[in-house]
Backbone bond lengths (Angstrom), bond angles and torsions (degrees), N, CA, C in turn:
res aa  C-N    CA-C-N  psi(-1)  N-CA   C-N-CA  omega(-1)  CA-C   N-CA-C  phi
1 M - - - 1.435 - - 1.528 109.34 -
2 A 1.277 116.52 153.67 1.443 123.42 170.87 1.500 108.80 -136.46
3 C 1.348 116.41 142.89 1.463 119.64 -176.79 1.529 107.83 -118.68
4 F 1.329 114.48 142.26 1.446 121.25 177.55 1.497 109.94 -126.17
5 S 1.338 117.01 136.93 1.425 122.43 178.14 1.518 107.67 -101.03
6 F 1.313 116.93 134.56 1.421 123.52 174.47 1.534 111.23 -109.58
7 Y 1.329 116.10 30.88 1.473 121.45 175.03 1.536 107.95 -52.44
8 P 1.305 119.19 143.84 1.442 120.60 -173.10 1.517 116.13 -53.92
9 G 1.319 119.77 -30.23 1.454 121.93 178.58 1.560 117.60 -82.36
10 K 1.299 115.04 -2.90 1.453 120.49 -176.85 1.553 109.55 -76.50
11 N 1.311 114.31 168.15 1.475 119.99 -178.59 1.513 109.75 -59.43
12 L 1.327 119.70 -39.59 1.399 125.30 170.03 1.491 109.15 -116.49
13 G 1.317 115.40 87.02 1.451 120.45 -173.98 1.479 113.98 -106.12
14 A 1.322 117.32 143.72 1.471 122.05 176.77 1.538 107.33 -80.89
15 Y 1.305 116.20 -176.15 1.468 122.34 174.61 1.535 108.69 -82.23
16 G 1.266 117.48 -22.26 1.493 124.13 175.44 1.450 109.11 -140.08
17 E 1.284 118.83 -150.54 1.479 123.79 -177.01 1.458 111.83 -76.20
18 G 1.351 117.41 149.31 1.429 123.36 177.12 1.518 109.83 179.79
19 G 1.311 114.16 162.32 1.466 119.83 178.39 1.515 109.15 -166.27
20 M 1.359 114.86 176.30 1.451 118.68 -179.10 1.545 106.61 -152.07
21 V 1.305 114.20 143.76 1.463 121.58 172.95 1.539 105.42 -117.71
22 V 1.287 118.05 133.71 1.485 122.85 174.57 1.529 109.61 -121.52
23 T 1.286 115.13 145.77 1.471 121.03 -179.69 1.487 107.26 -156.89
24 N 1.359 114.11 155.08 1.474 118.11 168.79 1.542 111.82 -105.08
25 R 1.306 114.85 16.43 1.470 120.03 179.01 1.527 109.54 -108.62
26 A 1.308 117.95 117.25 1.469 122.00 -176.58 1.546 109.42 -62.13
27 D 1.347 118.89 -37.22 1.486 119.56 -177.03 1.537 108.25 -68.80
28 Y 1.289 121.46 -37.33 1.456 122.69 177.36 1.486 110.86 -67.79
29 A 1.326 117.45 -43.05 1.448 122.31 179.90 1.531 110.02 -59.06
30 R 1.299 116.36 -43.48 1.495 121.84 -179.77 1.520 109.48 -58.80
31 I 1.334 116.63 -49.03 1.481 121.94 -177.02 1.556 109.33 -64.09
32 V 1.323 116.48 -44.92 1.479 118.59 -179.90 1.531 113.17 -62.58
33 R 1.358 114.17 -37.86 1.487 118.26 178.23 1.511 108.24 -64.32
34 M 1.281 118.77 -40.40 1.447 121.78 178.81 1.512 110.99 -65.42
35 L 1.331 116.89 -49.56 1.478 121.54 -178.56 1.550 112.21 -55.70
36 R 1.291 117.34 -35.82 1.478 120.82 -176.55 1.536 110.97 -74.51
37 D 1.342 118.90 -17.39 1.467 121.52 -174.53 1.503 109.14 -126.23
38 W 1.371 116.08 59.14 1.466 124.47 178.57 1.508 114.46 55.03
39 G 1.325 119.61 21.50 1.421 122.18 179.10 1.498 115.02 81.03
40 A 1.303 117.03 16.89 1.467 122.93 -176.69 1.516 111.39 -83.96
41 E 1.320 114.76 129.93 1.479 119.99 174.21 1.470 108.95 -82.01
42 R 1.361 115.42 -36.76 1.445 123.85 172.08 1.522 106.16 -145.92
43 K 1.292 119.28 167.02 1.431 123.56 -175.66 1.517 110.85 -50.19
44 Y 1.348 114.77 126.83 1.434 126.21 177.62 1.547 112.51 65.59
45 H 1.289 119.53 15.20 1.461 122.61 178.95 1.566 107.50 -124.42
46 H 1.392 113.16 85.49 1.478 120.28 -175.12 1.539 108.10 -91.62
47 V 1.366 114.64 124.69 1.446 120.15 179.13 1.523 113.54 -112.86
48 L 1.316 115.99 -9.48 1.449 123.21 177.13 1.502 110.50 -134.06
49 K 1.339 117.86 156.95 1.446 120.92 171.47 1.509 103.91 -79.87
50 G 1.326 116.34 113.22 1.419 120.21 -177.78 1.530 115.48 -121.09
51 Y 1.299 116.46 -156.85 1.469 124.02 -172.23 1.563 108.42 -137.38
52 N 1.310 113.30 166.25 1.470 118.94 172.29 1.505 108.81 -98.61
53 Y 1.317 116.50 79.65 1.504 121.41 -176.20 1.516 109.39 -114.62
54 R 1.295 117.96 29.54 1.507 118.73 176.19 1.526 106.79 -76.61
55 M 1.330 115.45 128.20 1.423 118.47 177.08 1.519 111.40 -76.55
56 E 1.327 113.42 140.45 1.473 118.35 -179.85 1.493 111.37 -68.79
57 G 1.298 116.98 144.96 1.450 122.19 178.84 1.518 113.01 -55.60
58 L 1.344 117.16 -35.57 1.480 120.34 179.24 1.544 109.63 -60.22
59 Q 1.327 116.31 -41.45 1.468 120.92 -179.55 1.560 108.91 -61.66
60 G 1.355 115.84 -43.12 1.428 119.87 179.62 1.499 111.62 -62.51
61 A 1.359 116.03 -39.98 1.471 119.13 179.79 1.518 109.95 -65.75
62 V 1.295 119.48 -42.40 1.478 123.00 177.27 1.531 108.81 -58.05
63 L 1.325 117.34 -49.79 1.463 123.38 -177.37 1.529 110.95 -61.23
64 R 1.315 116.27 -39.38 1.479 120.03 -177.75 1.574 109.39 -62.16
65 V 1.313 115.06 -40.79 1.446 119.74 -179.91 1.507 111.31 -71.41
66 K 1.344 116.29 -40.87 1.462 119.92 -177.92 1.526 111.95 -73.47
67 L 1.343 116.76 -27.29 1.437 119.45 -177.88 1.511 110.65 -61.23
68 R 1.300 117.15 -33.88 1.490 121.86 177.10 1.517 114.50 -56.84
69 R 1.320 116.14 -25.19 1.457 121.85 -177.67 1.502 114.46 -106.96
70 L 1.363 118.66 2.00 1.437 123.07 -173.38 1.513 110.21 -61.88
71 E 1.277 122.83 -45.00 1.422 124.72 -178.58 1.539 109.49 -60.85
72 E 1.289 117.79 -47.50 1.521 123.48 177.72 1.480 109.26 -57.81
73 W 1.346 117.29 -47.70 1.476 120.42 -177.71 1.572 109.16 -67.20
74 T 1.262 116.37 -37.96 1.520 117.44 177.87 1.491 112.29 -62.60
75 E 1.289 116.75 -42.45 1.478 119.30 178.84 1.516 110.22 -67.39
76 A 1.279 118.98 -36.86 1.484 120.50 174.88 1.522 111.84 -60.35
77 R 1.359 116.06 -45.70 1.469 120.12 176.32 1.503 110.07 -60.70
78 R 1.315 118.94 -40.84 1.452 121.94 -179.61 1.564 111.64 -64.44
79 R 1.342 114.85 -38.51 1.495 118.08 175.95 1.525 110.17 -64.04
80 A 1.323 117.14 -43.14 1.454 120.65 -179.14 1.536 109.90 -63.41
81 A 1.355 115.38 -43.03 1.440 119.79 177.63 1.544 112.69 -61.45
82 A 1.340 116.49 -38.35 1.465 120.87 179.73 1.510 107.86 -66.44
83 T 1.352 118.08 -37.06 1.472 121.50 179.02 1.581 107.70 -64.70
84 Y 1.289 116.54 -47.66 1.478 118.81 178.08 1.573 110.42 -59.31
85 D 1.341 114.77 -46.45 1.492 119.24 179.98 1.538 110.01 -53.78
86 R 1.343 116.38 -49.45 1.443 120.75 -179.26 1.528 113.22 -59.96
87 L 1.318 114.14 -45.05 1.485 119.54 -174.55 1.524 112.72 -76.38
88 L 1.292 116.27 -25.58 1.494 119.80 -177.97 1.522 114.67 -100.71
89 A 1.331 114.87 -2.97 1.489 119.69 -171.15 1.543 113.55 -54.09
90 E 1.298 118.70 -39.59 1.436 121.90 -172.03 1.501 115.65 -90.08
91 L 1.369 116.87 8.88 1.483 118.02 -170.00 1.518 110.91 -89.58
92 G 1.277 119.66 -14.56 1.427 121.42 -176.12 1.531 114.97 75.64
93 I 1.335 115.26 18.84 1.464 119.80 173.72 1.549 107.53 -105.69
94 R 1.300 114.71 154.05 1.407 119.52 -176.84 1.541 109.36 -83.56
95 T 1.323 116.24 130.10 1.453 124.71 176.12 1.550 108.37 -111.97
96 P 1.298 117.42 173.33 1.514 118.24 -176.00 1.509 110.29 -61.65
97 D 1.362 112.55 141.41 1.465 117.14 173.83 1.522 108.95 -89.60
98 A 1.346 115.19 136.60 1.432 120.23 173.76 1.544 105.83 -105.83
99 M 1.304 115.73 119.02 1.439 119.95 -178.22 1.544 110.72 -78.61
100 P 1.317 119.87 140.02 1.441 121.82 -175.51 1.565 115.31 -65.90
101 Y 1.308 115.21 -19.11 1.469 121.46 -177.53 1.520 112.65 -92.91
102 A 1.321 118.05 0.68 1.452 121.45 -173.50 1.536 110.29 -142.57
103 R 1.295 115.52 162.63 1.512 120.86 175.03 1.495 109.77 -108.50
104 H 1.334 114.71 109.51 1.469 120.53 -178.97 1.515 109.84 -67.91
105 V 1.360 115.83 132.44 1.469 119.41 -178.18 1.542 112.48 -106.81
106 Y 1.287 117.83 1.45 1.478 124.97 173.76 1.499 114.82 47.79
107 H 1.344 113.67 59.04 1.501 118.65 170.48 1.536 107.01 -54.85
108 V 1.284 114.96 -42.70 1.506 123.53 173.61 1.507 108.11 -131.11
109 Y 1.309 113.80 156.32 1.494 119.34 171.50 1.500 103.87 -118.69
110 A 1.315 114.60 98.16 1.453 121.28 -173.65 1.549 110.69 -104.94
111 I 1.337 117.09 123.72 1.408 122.27 172.39 1.533 107.03 -100.04
112 R 1.373 115.06 172.36 1.437 118.23 -179.99 1.510 107.69 -128.68
113 S 1.332 113.31 132.99 1.486 119.39 177.75 1.531 111.78 -148.06
114 P 1.303 117.66 133.49 1.468 118.91 175.10 1.524 113.01 -68.03
115 Y 1.324 115.57 -10.72 1.474 124.01 176.90 1.514 113.38 -99.58
116 R 1.338 119.27 19.98 1.426 124.16 -169.18 1.498 114.01 -48.51
117 S 1.319 117.50 -49.52 1.512 120.83 -176.72 1.498 111.19 -56.12
118 G 1.318 117.34 -50.82 1.466 121.77 -178.27 1.517 110.63 -66.38
119 W 1.354 115.39 -40.13 1.469 117.38 177.63 1.506 112.80 -63.55
120 Q 1.326 117.26 -39.36 1.449 118.92 179.11 1.534 110.93 -63.30
121 D 1.329 116.18 -43.96 1.458 120.17 179.75 1.554 110.71 -61.92
122 A 1.355 114.95 -41.74 1.483 118.84 -175.35 1.537 108.46 -69.86
123 L 1.317 117.22 -37.50 1.466 119.83 179.35 1.528 110.93 -67.50
124 K 1.313 114.65 -39.71 1.454 120.09 178.54 1.511 111.48 -61.45
125 A 1.324 114.78 -41.26 1.499 120.49 178.10 1.518 111.90 -61.55
126 K 1.349 116.49 -24.92 1.482 120.86 176.93 1.512 111.24 -92.55
127 G 1.363 116.77 6.82 1.483 120.70 179.80 1.497 114.97 80.87
128 I 1.324 116.77 16.59 1.459 122.06 178.03 1.524 110.52 -103.19
129 Q 1.337 114.52 112.95 1.428 119.63 -178.59 1.562 110.20 -82.00
130 T 1.307 115.69 139.04 1.478 121.87 178.56 1.499 105.74 -129.76
131 G 1.345 113.85 173.94 1.474 118.76 178.02 1.550 108.46 -137.05
132 I 1.321 113.21 154.05 1.487 119.58 172.69 1.515 104.12 -118.25
133 H 1.291 115.41 105.97 1.479 121.47 179.23 1.471 109.28 -94.07
134 Y 1.365 114.30 125.27 1.481 120.82 177.37 1.516 112.99 62.41
135 P 1.331 117.17 62.98 1.488 121.06 -179.48 1.496 115.27 -72.12
136 V 1.313 117.30 -13.12 1.468 121.62 179.58 1.528 107.06 -123.21
137 P 1.360 115.79 123.66 1.462 116.33 177.87 1.556 110.50 -64.22
138 V 1.322 113.83 149.69 1.455 120.43 -174.45 1.554 112.75 -54.30
139 H 1.264 115.47 -39.66 1.502 119.06 -174.86 1.544 111.11 -70.62
140 L 1.389 117.43 -11.81 1.444 118.15 179.12 1.546 110.98 -107.05
141 L 1.275 118.48 4.40 1.451 120.46 177.94 1.520 110.34 -76.23
142 P 1.342 117.92 141.87 1.468 120.11 -179.97 1.519 114.89 -53.55
143 A 1.313 117.25 -28.84 1.492 120.96 -176.28 1.555 108.36 -66.48
144 Y 1.324 118.11 -22.43 1.469 121.32 -177.38 1.498 111.68 -113.93
145 A 1.328 119.01 15.05 1.467 123.10 177.16 1.553 112.79 -54.57
146 D 1.360 115.27 -31.61 1.479 118.59 -175.33 1.541 110.06 -66.69
147 L 1.361 118.15 -15.61 1.471 119.88 177.47 1.497 112.98 -74.78
148 G 1.316 116.25 -17.91 1.462 123.33 172.85 1.552 113.74 81.35
149 Y 1.295 118.31 12.71 1.471 117.76 178.93 1.518 112.35 -78.20
150 Q 1.274 115.40 138.06 1.475 122.86 -179.04 1.542 110.14 -111.88
151 R 1.321 117.80 163.18 1.431 124.33 174.71 1.565 107.32 -54.47
152 G 1.288 114.61 135.00 1.486 120.38 -177.91 1.504 112.81 103.10
153 R 1.303 119.93 -17.90 1.449 122.57 -179.38 1.528 113.17 -70.08
154 F 1.333 117.34 -34.26 1.468 122.58 -178.58 1.550 104.30 -130.35
155 P 1.348 117.74 76.71 1.510 120.15 -172.46 1.546 110.98 -65.56
156 H 1.300 121.67 -30.18 1.479 120.19 -177.79 1.503 111.59 -71.06
157 S 1.354 116.97 -39.25 1.466 118.09 -179.41 1.545 107.83 -74.54
158 E 1.352 118.43 -33.74 1.471 120.33 174.87 1.509 113.17 -62.53
159 Q 1.342 114.01 -44.46 1.482 116.48 178.75 1.529 111.57 -63.05
160 A 1.362 116.50 -41.05 1.430 121.84 178.95 1.535 110.80 -60.60
161 A 1.279 114.91 -45.07 1.498 120.89 179.23 1.527 111.85 -60.70
162 D 1.305 115.00 -33.29 1.490 119.73 179.76 1.511 114.89 -82.42
163 E 1.343 117.64 -17.70 1.459 120.79 -173.41 1.538 116.48 -114.78
164 V 1.294 118.56 -20.06 1.454 120.28 -172.67 1.539 113.17 -68.05
165 L 1.328 116.33 131.82 1.437 120.79 177.30 1.529 106.94 -140.87
166 S 1.364 115.42 120.88 1.432 123.16 -176.70 1.506 111.92 -87.53
167 L 1.320 114.69 122.28 1.485 120.63 178.44 1.519 108.00 -86.44
168 P 1.347 117.75 159.39 1.453 121.10 -179.01 1.554 111.21 -61.39
169 I 1.277 115.49 128.18 1.503 121.60 173.41 1.516 107.94 -150.67
170 F 1.319 114.29 130.07 1.464 122.91 176.73 1.502 107.13 -161.99
171 P 1.272 120.55 162.19 1.440 121.00 -172.58 1.522 114.82 -59.93
172 E 1.283 118.20 -31.35 1.488 123.46 -177.24 1.491 113.03 -86.47
173 I 1.321 120.91 -3.11 1.495 119.91 -177.12 1.527 107.50 -64.74
174 T 1.294 114.82 138.96 1.466 121.35 -176.58 1.574 109.04 -91.96
175 T 1.335 115.58 163.59 1.441 120.30 175.30 1.518 109.09 -64.11
176 A 1.312 118.75 -37.28 1.453 122.23 176.95 1.528 112.56 -61.56
177 Q 1.313 116.31 -40.28 1.483 121.35 177.64 1.518 109.73 -65.89
178 C 1.337 117.52 -43.11 1.464 119.83 179.11 1.537 109.71 -62.74
179 E 1.330 115.04 -38.57 1.450 116.86 -178.86 1.517 112.41 -68.76
180 L 1.353 116.16 -34.76 1.442 120.61 175.10 1.535 111.59 -61.25
181 V 1.365 115.12 -48.82 1.464 119.64 179.29 1.527 110.48 -62.22
182 A 1.349 117.93 -42.95 1.462 122.78 -175.96 1.562 107.62 -66.23
183 S 1.311 116.27 -40.04 1.482 119.63 178.75 1.506 111.24 -60.84
184 A 1.304 117.22 -40.23 1.444 121.06 177.74 1.525 110.68 -66.72
185 V 1.296 118.33 -42.63 1.435 120.94 177.40 1.476 112.65 -64.86
186 Q 1.383 117.84 -40.69 1.449 123.25 174.61 1.531 111.93 -54.37
187 M 1.339 114.49 -44.37 1.477 119.62 179.82 1.556 110.51 -63.92
188 L 1.291 115.28 -43.49 1.501 119.68 179.94 1.485 110.42 -64.88
189 A 1.306 117.41 -41.13 1.479 120.29 179.43 1.495 109.83 -63.51
190 A 1.334 119.24 -41.63 1.488 120.65 179.41 1.479 110.96 -66.93
191 V 1.310 120.12 -38.61 1.499 121.80 177.91 1.497 109.30 -68.41
192 S 1.315 120.18 -39.35 1.456 123.81 -179.89 1.539 110.87 -62.77
193 R 1.344 114.63 -37.80 1.489 118.01 -177.15 1.528 109.77 -69.59
194 T 1.337 119.19 -32.66 1.413 121.23 -178.86 1.537 112.83 -86.29
195 A 1.304 119.58 -11.65 1.432 122.35 -175.92 1.534 112.44 -77.28
């Protein structure tokens, strides 16, 4: 199975909440269909404890229209990411990895910096909005406390959670806007190196 989120901020986002599960297994598809409709196998015949996860028709209509532009938008994001890659290459900060076996679609363009908090404040002061996606590693979330994991158990995910900073990226971002953001990051990197 594979799951897709259609959260409004995603590359293919609905106007509200939505998602999709795909599978090539008929037994899995049957269970997922039941789970999304209160566990009903057919109307008023509930065989599982399920949820009300039926996507509204309006969301499907929005997605159908937006799907026609997804490839165009993806390529625009990829061009913006290539601009960032080129402009940030010599800074010694980590930028997104593009795996050779896949095509990165750049839902976010996340850099890594041990100075993230200060950088985010400085970028905001310049009118550049950033995001911190997943600031707490999963193993440290209260929902998973019963697993008993403590800080230090997964140092790589903890470091990523402390350092990741998402720069602006969207299909309509211009090269000039990418250059403005990259210039601000370049300045911050230079100041951080001398501090």
